[in-house]
Backbone bond lengths (Angstrom), bond angles and torsions (degrees), N, CA, C in turn:
res aa  C-N    CA-C-N  psi(-1)  N-CA   C-N-CA  omega(-1)  CA-C   N-CA-C  phi
1 X - - - 1.455 - - 1.503 109.81 -
2 X 1.328 118.09 133.24 1.456 121.53 -177.09 1.504 111.15 -95.51
3 X 1.311 115.34 155.26 1.442 120.94 -176.16 1.523 110.79 -111.45
4 X 1.308 117.26 142.68 1.454 121.84 -178.38 1.524 110.61 -87.66
5 X 1.344 116.91 131.17 1.449 120.09 175.64 1.521 110.79 -128.07
6 X 1.337 120.25 -103.38 1.466 120.74 -165.18 1.534 116.16 -130.79
7 X 1.256 118.50 153.89 1.441 130.31 156.74 1.541 116.59 88.15
8 X 1.353 120.38 147.38 1.458 123.89 -174.97 1.546 119.48 157.86
9 X 1.367 116.21 170.18 1.467 121.15 170.72 1.517 109.59 -152.44
10 X 1.335 117.80 178.99 1.473 122.68 -168.12 1.540 113.22 -108.32
11 X 1.327 117.06 170.66 1.451 120.24 -176.22 1.521 112.78 -152.78
12 X 1.340 115.29 -170.50 1.450 121.06 177.87 1.512 110.82 -88.18
13 X 1.305 114.40 151.72 1.465 121.32 178.40 1.521 109.43 -89.00
14 X 1.321 115.90 139.02 1.450 121.10 178.02 1.517 108.96 -110.20
15 X 1.340 116.21 128.00 1.462 121.79 176.80 1.518 107.44 -108.46
16 X 1.333 117.86 126.79 1.450 121.78 -172.40 1.517 114.24 -99.84
17 X 1.323 117.96 -51.08 1.460 119.73 -174.77 1.515 109.68 -162.71
18 X 1.312 115.90 -179.92 1.462 119.78 179.74 1.521 111.91 -85.77
19 X 1.341 118.32 -3.10 1.456 120.41 175.52 1.514 113.33 75.26
20 X 1.327 115.30 -159.22 1.460 121.59 -175.81 1.526 109.85 -116.53
21 X 1.321 115.51 -164.24 1.456 119.91 -174.57 1.525 113.22 -85.39
22 X 1.320 118.70 -0.25 1.443 121.13 -177.32 1.518 113.49 -81.27
23 X 1.321 115.35 178.69 1.463 123.17 178.86 1.531 109.14 -74.09
24 X 1.319 117.03 146.90 1.466 121.16 178.80 1.515 110.59 -94.62
25 X 1.328 115.51 129.10 1.456 123.07 -178.27 1.523 108.85 -119.79
26 X 1.313 116.24 128.27 1.469 120.66 173.84 1.523 108.59 -91.09
27 X 1.325 114.36 148.69 1.457 120.78 -176.33 1.516 108.36 -141.40
28 X 1.328 117.77 127.22 1.460 123.25 173.52 1.514 107.64 -107.88
29 X 1.338 116.87 117.75 1.458 119.37 -170.88 1.537 108.98 -163.71
30 X 1.335 115.55 -149.90 1.469 121.20 -179.67 1.519 112.12 -88.64
31 X 1.309 117.37 4.93 1.460 122.77 -177.67 1.503 111.16 112.38
32 X 1.333 115.95 -164.80 1.454 121.64 177.82 1.520 108.24 -154.40
33 X 1.320 116.90 137.56 1.461 120.52 -179.94 1.527 110.12 -88.83
34 X 1.323 116.16 170.96 1.467 120.85 177.96 1.526 109.90 -89.69
35 X 1.300 115.46 59.62 1.468 122.33 178.34 1.534 108.41 -69.12
36 X 1.330 118.62 138.85 1.472 119.85 -179.37 1.525 113.78 -57.36
37 X 1.312 117.77 -24.33 1.474 120.15 -178.54 1.523 112.99 -70.36
38 X 1.341 117.82 -9.15 1.462 119.54 178.82 1.529 111.94 -95.22
39 X 1.353 117.56 -4.27 1.454 121.83 177.51 1.534 109.63 49.63
40 X 1.321 117.70 -128.12 1.464 121.07 176.96 1.518 110.98 -111.64
41 X 1.348 116.07 32.73 1.460 120.41 -171.91 1.519 114.74 -98.00
42 X 1.336 117.85 5.03 1.474 120.43 169.36 1.530 105.03 -88.66
43 X 1.327 116.48 99.08 1.462 119.07 -170.31 1.523 112.81 -90.96
44 X 1.339 118.24 -16.62 1.468 120.02 175.78 1.520 109.00 -158.45
45 X 1.337 114.76 147.01 1.461 121.75 -180.00 1.525 108.42 -144.41
46 X 1.329 115.71 136.77 1.469 121.08 178.68 1.528 108.12 -135.40
47 X 1.327 115.10 121.68 1.466 121.09 -177.98 1.524 109.62 -96.77
48 X 1.328 116.22 106.74 1.451 122.11 178.70 1.535 111.81 -88.84
49 X 1.317 117.50 -1.41 1.468 120.58 -172.25 1.526 112.35 -103.76
50 X 1.345 115.73 -57.83 1.459 120.10 -175.03 1.524 113.74 -114.13
51 X 1.317 117.22 -4.06 1.457 121.01 177.23 1.511 114.60 71.00
52 X 1.322 118.29 23.08 1.459 120.09 -179.72 1.528 110.29 -74.05
53 X 1.335 114.45 156.52 1.464 120.50 -172.30 1.519 114.13 -88.96
54 X 1.338 117.59 -17.76 1.446 120.14 -175.93 1.514 110.67 -124.65
55 X 1.303 115.82 155.39 1.465 118.93 -177.21 1.524 111.31 -64.89
56 X 1.317 116.28 141.71 1.456 122.77 178.33 1.523 108.08 -161.50
57 X 1.316 115.68 170.92 1.466 121.37 178.37 1.524 107.58 -150.10
58 X 1.325 116.81 103.25 1.468 120.83 -177.08 1.524 112.32 -88.97
59 X 1.326 117.31 6.50 1.455 121.88 176.74 1.531 111.50 -112.39
60 X 1.311 116.17 -43.81 1.454 121.77 -176.15 1.511 113.92 100.96
61 X 1.336 115.92 -18.49 1.461 120.20 -178.11 1.525 111.55 -63.53
62 X 1.322 116.47 -49.52 1.466 120.40 -177.40 1.509 112.82 -63.59
63 X 1.334 117.00 -39.53 1.457 120.69 179.36 1.524 110.65 -63.92
64 X 1.324 116.95 -39.57 1.458 120.94 178.03 1.528 110.41 -64.33
65 X 1.328 116.27 -45.81 1.467 120.89 178.36 1.525 110.31 -60.16
66 X 1.342 116.59 -45.36 1.466 120.57 -179.92 1.525 111.42 -61.15
67 X 1.352 115.98 -39.64 1.451 119.59 178.67 1.520 112.13 -64.42
68 X 1.338 116.29 -36.93 1.472 119.65 175.76 1.520 110.87 -61.50
69 X 1.325 115.48 -39.27 1.467 119.46 -178.87 1.521 110.94 -70.35
70 X 1.332 116.85 -53.76 1.472 117.51 -165.62 1.508 115.35 -147.03
71 X 1.335 119.59 21.02 1.457 118.95 175.30 1.525 110.40 -60.49
72 X 1.327 117.15 140.98 1.472 120.70 -178.83 1.522 112.50 -80.25
73 X 1.341 116.90 -18.07 1.453 120.14 -176.15 1.519 113.28 74.92
74 X 1.327 117.93 15.77 1.464 122.15 -174.23 1.523 112.28 -58.92
75 X 1.307 117.81 -46.07 1.471 120.73 -177.34 1.527 111.05 -64.39
76 X 1.335 116.34 -33.48 1.477 120.85 -178.77 1.529 111.90 -93.61
77 X 1.331 117.23 9.95 1.467 122.37 -176.92 1.524 111.35 57.06
78 X 1.322 114.63 39.88 1.458 120.96 174.58 1.513 115.57 91.85
79 X 1.323 118.69 -7.04 1.463 120.53 -176.26 1.519 111.67 -66.20
80 X 1.333 117.46 -41.83 1.459 121.27 -175.97 1.533 110.84 -111.34
81 X 1.304 114.84 51.21 1.458 121.47 179.39 1.523 109.75 -77.43
82 X 1.347 116.72 143.18 1.458 121.21 175.88 1.517 111.18 -75.48
83 X 1.337 115.67 179.33 1.468 120.44 -174.39 1.525 111.99 -70.68
84 X 1.325 118.00 -41.09 1.471 121.81 -175.75 1.526 109.47 -127.23
85 X 1.333 117.89 76.33 1.461 121.54 -168.88 1.524 116.16 -69.98
86 X 1.312 118.94 -3.06 1.465 120.50 174.92 1.535 112.37 -99.48
87 X 1.314 116.52 -2.48 1.462 119.85 -175.07 1.531 111.97 -72.19
88 X 1.323 114.74 154.82 1.461 122.66 176.97 1.519 109.75 -101.82
89 X 1.330 116.38 155.69 1.465 121.56 -179.15 1.517 112.23 -120.82
90 X 1.321 115.46 135.67 1.461 123.82 168.43 1.533 104.47 -118.91
91 X 1.335 116.92 115.35 1.456 120.76 -168.44 1.515 112.39 -119.45
92 X 1.335 115.42 126.84 1.444 121.61 172.66 1.521 109.41 -107.70
93 X 1.319 117.26 122.47 1.469 120.50 176.94 1.526 107.63 -86.99
94 X 1.332 116.23 111.55 1.458 121.89 -177.70 1.527 112.47 -118.73
95 X 1.351 116.30 -4.93 1.458 120.94 179.84 1.523 109.61 -124.89
96 X 1.341 115.92 149.99 1.464 119.42 -178.55 1.520 112.44 -87.54
97 X 1.332 115.99 -167.08 1.465 120.36 -174.99 1.520 113.16 -66.48
98 X 1.308 117.78 -18.53 1.472 121.58 178.06 1.535 111.94 -98.37
99 X 1.315 117.27 1.03 1.446 120.69 -177.00 1.516 112.60 82.63
100 X 1.326 116.47 14.27 1.458 120.94 179.15 1.526 109.96 -94.74
101 X 1.311 115.50 151.70 1.457 120.32 178.58 1.510 109.98 -161.98
102 X 1.293 115.26 -172.81 1.449 122.43 -177.09 1.525 108.92 -121.52
103 X 1.326 117.39 138.16 1.457 120.64 179.57 1.518 110.49 -56.83
104 X 1.338 117.63 -38.20 1.461 120.74 -179.69 1.534 110.96 -65.70
105 X 1.317 116.80 -36.97 1.464 120.31 178.48 1.526 109.99 -69.92
106 X 1.310 116.38 -39.35 1.460 119.72 175.54 1.535 109.55 -59.19
107 X 1.313 117.16 -40.42 1.463 121.68 178.41 1.526 110.40 -63.59
108 X 1.333 117.38 -40.46 1.457 120.25 178.11 1.531 110.79 -65.36
109 X 1.323 115.46 -35.68 1.458 118.58 175.95 1.515 112.24 -63.08
110 X 1.328 116.34 -42.94 1.458 120.37 177.38 1.531 111.26 -63.58
111 X 1.323 116.91 -41.84 1.462 120.95 178.54 1.528 110.60 -62.08
112 X 1.329 115.92 -38.75 1.470 120.85 178.72 1.522 110.96 -63.53
113 X 1.324 116.83 -44.84 1.464 120.73 178.33 1.523 110.39 -60.36
114 X 1.328 117.07 -44.56 1.459 120.50 178.56 1.523 111.44 -62.61
115 X 1.327 115.58 -39.27 1.465 120.34 -179.47 1.529 111.70 -67.09
116 X 1.331 116.47 -32.61 1.470 121.23 -176.68 1.532 113.17 -98.23
117 X 1.314 117.52 4.42 1.464 121.54 -174.20 1.527 111.89 -55.18
118 X 1.318 117.34 -50.39 1.473 120.42 -176.81 1.523 111.41 -75.15
119 X 1.326 116.46 -38.70 1.459 120.25 -177.36 1.523 112.18 -58.88
120 X 1.329 115.95 -41.95 1.467 120.27 -177.87 1.535 112.73 -104.40
121 X 1.321 116.44 4.94 1.470 121.77 -179.49 1.537 110.34 54.03
122 X 1.319 116.03 49.24 1.465 121.81 179.88 1.521 108.87 -72.35
123 X 1.321 117.77 129.27 1.447 122.12 -179.97 1.537 112.65 -111.40
124 X 1.328 117.02 -28.06 1.465 121.71 -174.58 1.520 109.45 -131.11
125 X 1.326 116.14 141.99 1.459 122.06 174.91 1.525 107.97 -121.30
126 X 1.331 116.38 117.33 1.469 122.42 178.18 1.517 110.33 -99.19
127 X 1.349 116.23 124.73 1.466 121.26 178.99 1.522 108.55 -125.55
128 X 1.325 115.95 96.00 1.473 121.18 177.18 1.524 109.21 -97.72
129 X 1.322 115.76 54.23 1.470 122.14 -174.43 1.519 109.32 -129.52
130 X 1.321 116.02 136.56 1.453 120.79 175.61 1.517 111.39 -97.77
131 X 1.309 117.23 150.26 1.464 122.42 177.87 1.520 108.71 -123.28
132 X 1.319 116.02 135.29 1.450 119.85 179.58 1.525 112.28 -73.95
133 X 1.310 115.75 145.93 1.460 120.64 179.07 1.520 112.31 -68.93
134 X 1.342 117.35 -18.22 1.460 120.47 -177.59 1.526 112.60 -85.89
135 X 1.333 116.46 5.71 1.457 119.48 177.33 1.527 109.95 -64.63
136 X 1.328 115.51 140.89 1.462 120.95 -178.62 1.528 110.76 -51.62
137 X 1.328 116.55 130.30 1.457 122.19 -170.25 1.518 113.24 -57.88
138 X 1.327 118.39 -45.92 1.457 121.04 -176.74 1.527 111.19 -64.36
139 X 1.321 116.52 -41.60 1.457 120.22 -179.83 1.517 110.83 -67.52
140 X 1.327 115.98 -38.71 1.461 119.32 177.95 1.518 111.27 -66.36
141 X 1.331 117.47 -37.66 1.457 120.81 179.06 1.530 110.55 -62.22
142 X 1.322 116.84 -39.51 1.465 120.34 176.92 1.523 110.06 -61.10
143 X 1.316 116.31 -41.47 1.458 121.13 -178.39 1.524 111.63 -65.78
144 X 1.319 117.13 -48.12 1.473 118.98 -178.12 1.519 111.01 -68.34
145 X 1.323 118.32 -28.94 1.463 120.21 175.38 1.525 110.61 -66.01
146 X 1.333 116.74 -35.71 1.463 119.98 176.65 1.532 110.79 -67.62
147 X 1.325 116.28 -37.17 1.464 119.55 176.00 1.527 109.83 -63.55
148 X 1.324 116.71 -43.68 1.460 120.62 176.59 1.528 111.06 -60.78
149 X 1.348 116.12 -39.47 1.457 119.60 -179.59 1.514 111.02 -66.14
150 X 1.326 116.82 -37.84 1.461 120.72 178.01 1.528 110.33 -58.48
151 X 1.329 116.21 -41.68 1.460 119.21 178.11 1.526 110.49 -67.30
152 X 1.314 117.19 -43.06 1.472 119.95 179.60 1.527 111.56 -62.10
153 X 1.328 116.41 -28.47 1.463 120.83 179.73 1.519 112.40 -82.32
154 X 1.324 116.78 3.40 1.455 120.64 174.27 1.511 116.20 100.43
155 X 1.337 117.87 -3.57 1.459 119.92 178.55 1.531 110.26 -73.58
156 X 1.323 116.44 142.77 1.452 120.86 168.81 1.518 106.79 -85.92
157 X 1.301 117.09 107.75 1.462 121.38 -176.96 1.527 108.79 -95.72
158 X 1.326 115.90 121.32 1.470 122.48 -177.31 1.519 108.06 -117.28
159 X 1.339 116.79 116.90 1.466 122.12 -174.56 1.519 111.44 -119.75
160 X 1.311 116.41 144.75 1.460 121.54 174.57 1.522 109.69 -72.08
161 X 1.333 115.45 140.33 1.457 120.42 177.80 1.525 111.53 -67.96
162 X 1.326 115.95 -33.58 1.461 120.31 -177.19 1.518 111.48 113.39
163 X 1.307 115.26 167.62 1.465 122.06 -177.04 1.520 112.04 -117.18
164 X 1.329 116.23 37.29 1.459 121.07 -174.38 1.533 112.83 -106.58
165 X 1.346 117.54 10.99 1.466 121.38 179.65 1.521 111.37 -75.55
166 X 1.336 115.43 179.65 1.462 127.96 11.68 1.522 115.51 -96.40
167 X 1.311 118.90 12.50 1.462 119.94 -179.82 1.537 109.94 -68.52
168 X 1.337 118.28 149.77 1.467 120.52 177.63 1.523 111.46 -69.37
169 X 1.324 115.90 163.16 1.470 123.38 177.55 1.532 111.83 60.80
170 X 1.319 116.61 37.41 1.474 120.10 -179.31 1.525 112.48 -112.65
171 X 1.327 117.62 8.98 1.465 121.40 178.04 1.523 109.97 -60.22
172 X 1.340 116.43 135.21 1.466 121.74 176.85 1.527 109.94 -56.75
173 X 1.337 118.97 139.48 1.475 121.30 -176.86 1.524 114.65 -51.72
174 X 1.338 118.37 -37.63 1.460 119.16 179.93 1.524 111.26 -67.99
175 X 1.316 116.81 -34.26 1.465 120.34 178.69 1.506 113.58 -84.65
176 X 1.331 116.83 -3.89 1.463 120.80 -176.54 1.520 112.98 -81.21
177 X 1.318 117.69 -13.26 1.460 121.16 -176.50 1.522 111.48 -67.90
178 X 1.314 116.07 152.11 1.463 121.29 -173.64 1.520 112.28 -65.76
179 X 1.348 118.41 -46.07 1.448 120.86 -170.79 1.523 113.94 -77.69
180 X 1.320 117.81 -36.60 1.457 119.54 -174.73 1.526 111.07 -63.27
181 X 1.318 116.36 155.82 1.458 121.78 175.71 1.527 107.95 -88.74
182 X 1.312 116.19 113.54 1.457 122.12 -176.34 1.520 109.13 -100.83
183 X 1.331 115.79 126.22 1.459 121.21 -172.62 1.525 111.21 -111.59
184 X 1.316 115.27 120.58 1.446 121.56 170.70 1.521 110.13 -96.95
185 X 1.330 115.54 179.80 1.459 120.11 -177.87 1.520 110.21 -116.20
186 X 1.330 116.16 137.70 1.462 121.53 173.89 1.525 107.48 -156.12
187 X 1.339 116.28 141.10 1.453 120.16 -177.63 1.532 113.26 -95.36
188 X 1.320 117.47 -6.13 1.463 120.78 176.24 1.513 114.23 61.30
189 X 1.331 117.93 26.39 1.445 121.44 178.14 1.520 115.05 86.91
190 X 1.324 117.28 2.23 1.466 120.94 -176.08 1.532 112.51 -60.17
191 X 1.332 117.65 -36.90 1.457 121.76 -177.46 1.541 112.44 -93.93
192 X 1.318 117.39 7.18 1.453 119.93 -178.81 1.515 111.63 64.53
193 X 1.331 116.48 -131.09 1.468 120.87 -178.32 1.522 113.13 -96.04
194 X 1.314 117.87 17.50 1.466 120.91 -179.79 1.519 111.10 -59.78
195 X 1.316 116.33 148.09 1.460 120.61 175.89 1.519 111.83 -92.10
196 X 1.324 115.50 -178.58 1.470 123.30 177.33 1.530 112.34 59.28
197 X 1.307 115.94 37.36 1.445 120.37 176.70 1.520 110.68 -89.34
198 X 1.311 115.68 151.22 1.464 120.96 179.67 1.527 111.43 -57.73
199 X 1.331 116.92 -35.23 1.469 119.28 -178.43 1.526 112.59 -63.60
200 X 1.332 117.49 -20.32 1.460 120.62 -179.60 1.529 111.96 -74.02
201 X 1.340 116.57 -26.86 1.467 119.32 -178.79 1.532 113.26 -119.83
202 X 1.321 116.59 4.05 1.455 120.13 175.37 1.535 109.53 -59.35
203 X 1.318 116.96 134.39 1.469 120.97 -176.03 1.513 111.63 -62.08
204 X 1.317 115.51 148.16 1.470 122.52 -174.65 1.526 111.46 -111.79
205 X 1.314 114.48 149.93 1.453 120.90 172.46 1.510 110.35 -83.68
206 X 1.328 117.49 -175.36 1.459 125.54 -2.49 1.529 111.11 -76.54
207 X 1.336 116.65 -171.40 1.456 120.78 176.35 1.525 108.80 -123.73
208 X 1.320 118.02 167.10 1.465 119.99 178.72 1.524 113.23 -62.73
209 X 1.354 117.10 -18.92 1.459 120.94 -174.53 1.523 113.31 -108.47
210 X 1.336 116.94 -16.26 1.457 120.00 -176.10 1.514 108.84 -152.55
211 X 1.337 116.14 123.72 1.455 119.98 -178.37 1.525 112.07 -67.33
212 X 1.335 116.39 -30.43 1.462 119.86 -176.02 1.526 110.48 -103.74
213 X 1.300 116.12 91.13 1.463 124.35 175.82 1.515 108.25 -142.17
214 X 1.337 119.31 145.77 1.463 127.72 -1.06 1.525 111.98 -70.14
215 X 1.326 116.03 177.64 1.462 119.63 178.39 1.521 111.61 -85.74
216 X 1.321 116.34 -47.80 1.476 122.15 178.36 1.518 108.90 -144.17
217 X 1.322 115.47 171.29 1.455 120.89 173.83 1.530 109.05 -126.65
218 X 1.341 115.05 159.48 1.452 122.41 176.61 1.529 107.55 -148.03
219 X 1.321 118.35 161.32 1.470 119.83 178.70 1.527 111.74 -61.07
220 X 1.340 116.24 145.88 1.464 119.80 -179.57 1.504 114.03 -150.99
221 X 1.330 118.73 13.91 1.461 122.42 -179.98 1.523 110.56 -105.29
222 X 1.339 115.97 125.46 1.470 121.78 177.96 1.522 112.70 53.25
223 X 1.312 115.85 47.48 1.453 121.25 177.55 1.530 108.90 -80.82
224 X 1.313 117.41 123.58 1.466 122.49 -179.39 1.527 108.97 -90.16
225 X 1.334 115.61 126.09 1.464 120.13 -178.57 1.525 109.02 -152.81
226 X 1.314 116.02 -173.97 1.469 122.19 -172.40 1.532 112.38 -62.41
227 X 1.309 115.64 139.50 1.452 123.47 -179.50 1.519 109.70 -107.06
228 X 1.332 116.60 124.88 1.464 120.56 177.85 1.521 111.40 -64.32
229 X 1.332 117.76 -21.66 1.455 122.49 -179.37 1.517 114.43 -87.04
230 X 1.313 118.10 19.40 1.459 121.77 179.14 1.530 110.28 -59.23
231 X 1.320 116.60 142.70 1.464 121.46 179.55 1.520 109.40 -134.14
232 X 1.327 115.30 140.12 1.464 119.12 179.17 1.517 109.82 -97.62
233 X 1.333 116.38 133.52 1.452 123.36 177.00 1.521 107.72 -126.92
234 X 1.334 115.84 94.19 1.454 120.25 -176.35 1.510 111.28 64.55
235 X 1.319 116.76 -120.33 1.463 121.41 -178.88 1.515 111.97 -86.44
236 X 1.342 117.65 -4.87 1.457 120.78 -171.67 1.526 112.06 -118.63
237 X 1.342 114.38 161.74 1.468 121.11 177.48 1.521 109.50 -114.03
238 X 1.318 115.78 144.49 1.461 121.96 174.76 1.519 109.41 -117.30
239 X 1.306 116.16 149.11 1.477 121.93 177.66 1.522 111.77 54.20
240 X 1.326 116.08 43.27 1.463 120.26 -176.96 1.524 112.77 -74.56
241 X 1.333 117.04 -25.47 1.457 120.80 -176.29 1.521 110.27 -136.22
242 X 1.315 114.73 157.94 1.470 120.56 -179.43 1.522 108.05 -148.88
243 X 1.330 116.55 150.88 1.467 121.39 176.90 1.511 110.74 -96.03
244 X 1.309 116.84 133.75 1.462 123.20 175.97 1.521 109.14 -136.01
245 X 1.332 115.55 159.20 1.473 120.81 -178.48 1.518 110.41 -131.68
246 X 1.327 115.66 153.05 1.463 121.61 175.63 1.513 111.25 138.59
247 X 1.326 115.59 170.49 1.457 118.44 176.93 1.529 111.48 -68.31
248 X 1.340 116.73 -16.21 1.467 120.04 172.69 1.513 111.49 -60.19
249 X 1.332 116.73 -32.69 1.453 121.81 -178.62 1.529 110.98 -83.25
250 X 1.325 117.22 -32.23 1.463 120.94 177.27 1.531 111.42 -68.72
251 X 1.317 116.52 -36.18 1.465 121.91 -175.36 1.529 113.02 -61.52
252 X 1.343 120.04 -48.86 1.469 118.75 179.36 1.521 113.94 -67.44
253 X 1.334 117.60 -21.26 1.466 119.21 174.19 1.530 109.11 -63.29
254 X 1.332 115.55 -41.83 1.464 119.80 177.04 1.523 111.16 -67.98
255 X 1.332 116.69 -43.79 1.471 120.01 178.52 1.525 110.49 -59.15
256 X 1.336 116.67 -42.38 1.465 120.00 178.98 1.525 112.01 -64.22
257 X 1.346 116.20 -40.67 1.455 119.68 177.27 1.510 111.94 -61.98
258 X 1.320 116.33 -40.71 1.469 120.51 178.59 1.534 111.31 -68.45
259 X 1.335 116.82 -32.20 1.466 120.03 176.04 1.525 110.37 -64.43
260 X 1.326 116.75 -39.61 1.469 119.97 176.62 1.532 110.74 -64.00
261 X 1.323 115.48 -39.55 1.456 120.36 177.79 1.526 111.11 -60.40
262 X 1.340 116.50 -46.66 1.471 120.64 -179.29 1.526 111.91 -71.21
263 X 1.318 116.42 -28.15 1.457 119.23 176.35 1.535 109.64 -65.04
264 X 1.320 116.08 -35.49 1.466 121.01 179.93 1.526 111.32 -84.11
265 X 1.345 116.16 -37.76 1.474 121.16 -178.50 1.529 109.49 -126.88
266 X 1.332 117.58 75.02 1.468 120.82 -174.17 1.535 114.42 -63.94
267 X 1.327 116.89 -15.28 1.465 120.40 -178.80 1.533 112.19 -84.22
268 X 1.316 118.77 -6.13 1.463 120.72 -178.70 1.531 110.49 -64.26
269 X 1.319 116.21 137.70 1.464 121.15 171.82 1.522 108.73 -82.89
270 X 1.340 115.63 170.32 1.472 118.27 177.71 1.538 110.77 -64.18
271 X 1.294 117.75 -34.55 1.466 120.32 178.65 1.525 111.07 -66.90
272 X 1.331 117.01 -42.67 1.456 120.41 178.87 1.522 111.22 -65.06
273 X 1.333 116.16 -41.49 1.452 120.32 179.58 1.522 111.23 -64.08
274 X 1.324 116.27 -42.65 1.463 119.77 178.87 1.529 110.54 -63.13
275 X 1.330 116.34 -44.59 1.448 120.00 -179.01 1.529 111.24 -59.93
276 X 1.339 116.89 -43.17 1.462 118.71 -179.89 1.528 110.90 -67.68
277 X 1.323 117.29 -37.39 1.458 121.02 176.63 1.519 111.22 -58.49
278 X 1.317 116.45 -46.83 1.459 120.49 -177.48 1.522 111.76 -68.78
279 X 1.312 116.81 -43.11 1.462 120.68 -174.79 1.525 112.95 -73.29
280 X 1.336 117.59 -17.33 1.457 119.69 179.26 1.530 112.76 -101.94
281 X 1.326 117.11 1.82 1.471 120.84 178.14 1.523 110.32 -70.82
282 X 1.329 115.95 152.66 1.477 121.46 -178.86 1.522 110.28 -97.75
283 X 1.305 116.38 124.21 1.459 122.17 179.33 1.537 109.64 -66.87
284 X 1.314 116.96 122.01 1.461 122.44 -179.85 1.524 112.51 -93.71
285 X 1.322 116.02 2.65 1.479 121.64 -179.66 1.530 111.52 64.13
286 X 1.319 115.36 30.79 1.462 121.69 175.93 1.522 108.82 -103.11
287 X 1.341 118.63 163.61 1.459 119.48 174.65 1.528 110.74 -59.12
288 X 1.324 114.89 147.00 1.474 119.68 -179.37 1.522 111.41 -56.43
289 X 1.304 117.93 -37.11 1.469 120.97 -178.01 1.521 112.09 -64.32
290 X 1.326 117.19 -15.70 1.464 121.16 179.54 1.526 112.29 -102.56
291 X 1.328 118.34 -38.83 1.460 120.86 -172.75 1.521 115.14 -115.06
292 X 1.337 118.74 -12.93 1.453 119.16 -173.46 1.517 110.76 60.42
293 X 1.337 116.73 -133.27 1.463 120.91 178.92 1.527 111.46 -74.07
294 X 1.320 117.84 -16.92 1.448 120.68 177.17 1.517 113.08 127.83
295 X 1.339 115.55 -164.59 1.464 123.77 -177.06 1.523 111.05 -78.44
296 X 1.334 116.10 131.06 1.456 119.66 175.97 1.526 110.35 -59.16
297 X 1.331 115.97 138.54 1.465 122.24 175.93 1.528 107.98 -125.93
298 X 1.313 115.66 97.85 1.463 119.90 -172.17 1.526 111.40 -65.98
299 X 1.335 116.83 -35.17 1.476 118.38 179.39 1.532 111.35 -61.43
300 X 1.318 116.44 -42.19 1.471 119.99 177.76 1.524 111.21 -73.22
301 X 1.329 116.27 -33.99 1.468 120.72 -179.43 1.526 111.58 -59.94
302 X 1.323 116.66 -42.49 1.465 119.93 -175.29 1.532 112.54 -95.87
303 X 1.326 117.46 -0.82 1.456 119.03 178.24 1.519 110.97 -66.85
304 X 1.305 117.04 156.03 1.470 121.63 -178.79 1.492 113.64 -67.93
């Protein structure tokens, strides 16, 4: 999970195509590369950092997150397919190559998503970004109010809990809000007794705004997804995928699951989608401050 810090300016928005038949997901991150696994499903891109005209990702974080959400797995012949491979992406680049950004630029990114919500039929907003607690209070309040507004406008806002655990009250401020879906990380025993798991440092609740946080957890250790550093060599690709860890990786798994839900039930509101997500999660028998309602179960989430 990347942290927001300082500096930036704005640019023009690029619209690429009408996308596919899947749900449209907005993403605020370090950008997104033109990885073959995204086909023609990056339907809009806006660079708030360097003002470039075409989509790119000089960090790799955003491309990895996007691949978790909706990579087609084409380069890997389906092995590293994302959760919702028919979904479309609307991407705002709000962080630089080091994962640094400005709270004001993040706010402009949120305003842009709200402004384009109807035009691109955006249903989900994925925010795999951490915010420092030392951010100026007034500026942070403006930001969290925009997050609240996004939810009121019908968007399903999915935020990373953060990687500042295991101490309590370490949820990232954006994920601390009551309405948003806050995602922590848990491996559900997949790695056995191995150390250095995302669940060991996933941020813990409660938060100043909601006693029960995070809302759910998803896997986030050594997740293999699209690599912005992919290179083509004749008929073949090199470095097409890379493994990353953190609640940033768990968050798009939830966003992708919710995209599948909306693809099947497009009439669901954000409140209905959140309720079904929570009620179909699997209890891991962990403290609420660590697991929330439990592990996301996509098969149960999209079941009739």
